N, C-alpha and C positions, 0 to 999 in steps of 0.2 A: 672362148671355151676355156674353163679352168683346167689347169694341168694337174696330174696326180700329185698329191701332197705327200709329206713324209709319213702322215697317218696311213694313207692307202698303201704305200710302199711297205711300211712295217707289217701291214696285214696281208701282205703278198696278193693284193688285189690286181687282177688283170682284166681290163674292161673289154667286154664283148663289142666288136667292131663290125661284125657281119650282119646286115639287116635281115637277110634271108634266114640266117640261123636263128636270129632273135624271134622272127615270126613263127618258125617251126617249133621252137621251144615253147612258145606261148600256146600253140595248138595242142602240145603235149601236156602242158600244165593246166590248161583250162579249155577242154573241148567245148565247142559251141552247143552240143547237144546236152551238156550238163553245166548250165550257168552257175558260176561260182558267186555266192552271196558275199563272202568276205575272203580276200586273199592278202596275205602278209608277204611282202617282198624283202629278202634279206640282201643287204648291201646294193642299193639301187644304182650306185655310181652316178653316171651321167644320164641314165634313163633309157638305155638301149633296150632293156626288157620292160621296163615300166610302161612304155607307150603301148606295145602289142598286148600286154597283160591287162592293161586298163580297159581295153575294148571288149574284154572277155569276162569282166566280173562287175558286179554291182557296187562293190567297195574295195579300194585298194589302199593298203597302208604301206607305203614305200619307206623302209628304214635305211638310213644312211649315217654313218658315224663320223664322216669327214665334214666339218662345218662349211667349208668352201663349196663342196658338191651339194650340200643341202641348199645353199642359195641358188645354184644353177637349177636344181630340180624344181625348187618352188617357183622360180620364174618360168620354167618351161611348162609346168602343169597348172599354172595359175587359173587357166580356163577350163580345167577338167574337174568338175565338182566331185566326182567319184574318187579322185586321188587325194590322199592326205600324205604329205611328206612328213615323216618323223625323224627329227634330228636326234641321234643317239645310237647306242649300241643295241642291236636286235636281241642279243643274249640277255640283256637286262629287262626286256619287255615282259609283262605279265601276259600269259596266253589268254586269249578271249575265252569267255565262258560258252559262247555259242559256236556251232560248227564252223570251221574255217580251213583254208588251205595255205601252204607256204610254197614259195617259189623263189628262185634266184640264182644268181652267179655267185657261188660261195667262195670266199678267200680260202685257198688251199690249206692254210695254216689253221683255219677255224672250223674246218669241215666236221671233225669229230664232235666239237661242242655244239654246233648247229644241229646235227643229227640228234644228238642226246636231248637237246631242248625240244625238238619235234616229238621224240618218243615220250617224253614226260608230260606233254600237253594233253589233257584228257579230251578236249573237244576237237583235236586235229583229225581231219579226214584223210589228208594226203599231203605229201611234199614232193616237189619236183625240183631237183637241184643239179646245177652244173657244178661238178666236182673233178678233182683229179681222176684221170681215167683209171688208174690203178686202184684207187679207193673204190670206185663204182663197181669195177670188176670183182674185187675181192668180196664186197658186201653182197653181191647177187649171185655168187657162185660161177661166175663166167669163166674162171680159171679151172673149173672142175673141183674146186674145194669151197668149203664154207666156213665162215667165222662164227666165234661164239655169239656175238651180238645178233647176227642174222637168225641163227637157229633158236636162240633164246626167245626172240620176239616173234617168230614165225607164226604161232597160233593166232596172233593178233593183227600182224602186219605182213603184207606181201611186198617183197624187194625185187625190183626189176631194172635191168639196164635198157634203156630206150634208144640209145644211140651214142655215137662218138662225134666229137667236135674237134677238128684239127687246131693245133696250138696257134696257127697262123690267123686264126679268126679273132685273136685277142691282141690288145695293145696295153702295155708292152707284151711282146711275145714270150710266153712262158717256155720252160724247157720241155714240158711234156703236153700231151693232148688231154682233153677233158672228156667226160662222160656225162650222160644225162641219166641221173639216178632217180627212180621213182620209188617212194615208200607210200604204200596205201593201206589204210586201216581197213580190215575186213568188215563188211557189213554185219556178218555173223561170225564171231570168234570160233575157232576150231575146238576150243576147249572152254569149259566154264571156269569160274574163279578158282575153285578148288583143284580142278584139273591143271590149270595154269601154274599154280603154286608147286604142284608135284612135277610138272614139266620143267620148270626152272631148276628145281633141285636136281633132277635127273641130268639135264643138259650140262649144268655147272659141274657136276661130278664127272661126267664123260669127258669134258674139257680140262679137268684138273691135272691130267697126266699121271695120276696115281697108278703105279704098276707098269707103266710104260706103253700101255695100249688101251683102247676104248673098252674092250672086253675085260681087261684086268681092272680098269677104273670102276666099271660097273659092278664088278664082284666085290668091291669094297662094301656095297650096301645090299647086295642080293646074292643068293646061293648060285653056284655055278650052273646048276641044272636050269634055273630060271633064265639066267643070262644066256645059256645055250639055246634055249627054246625061243627067246626073244630074237636072237640073231638068226635063227632058221626062219621065223616069221617075217623078218625084215629082209631076208635073202642076202645077208652079210656074212663075209668071211670073218673068222675069228681074229684074223690078223690085220683087219682093216684099220687105217689110220682115222682118228676122229674127224679131221677136217674133210675126209673124203665122203662122209656120210651126209647125204642130202636130207633136208628137213622132212620130206615125206617118209624116209626111212626111220627117222627119229620118231615119228608118230607111231609106227609099228612097235618100235622098242618101248615107247611109253605105255601103249595100250598093254602089251604083255607083262611089263614089270610093275604095273600099278593095279592089276586086278585084285 
């Protein structure tokens, strides 16, 4: 079995070593009641997730950047016609034009880039990713606060934390636990194209920090009376911090301020 190379160490890759966790992750990424026609795996490594994922989709493209691990994967899945091992950087791949899913154990150092790639792919239906637990908790509001990226994309994507994976399930053992992050494109967006453009402007203004509070930031573009009315409709205190406002409350603010 190939040892982790300098490439994998540089990418902060920690290989999943727990088969039960791998099976559970595959069930979350590709439920059997919803067969996945095409799934792209990020950082297949030695194939711990590739094997259970392959049983749950019609076609699996397993991306691996480390050439030594590519050889291991191709040998292991040579008799699995639905699996295509792709040697190279997942981030350099062109997104498929037909609906597809993404799954994988993401190197912690590349999490933000992988998430950004997924959000920019027009045909992506969902992404299920093993990430640093702190990242997954921040993006899903599990700390009781919300990030700009999550709120900005909320009308089109739902962000969920599906579970926690202890750090000792990986080799080498990382310093922190991992989380299962699920990003799912909504079948019907909460806003149309025009509404989404105004939503982005509103959210970005709110997170700009102008004026020192969300209420003050929104007053940069809207009269105080309208901002006051919007806060009443959303049941928000005027002194609330921007990160404390859940996406659902933002929908009330948007509705009131874009009438």
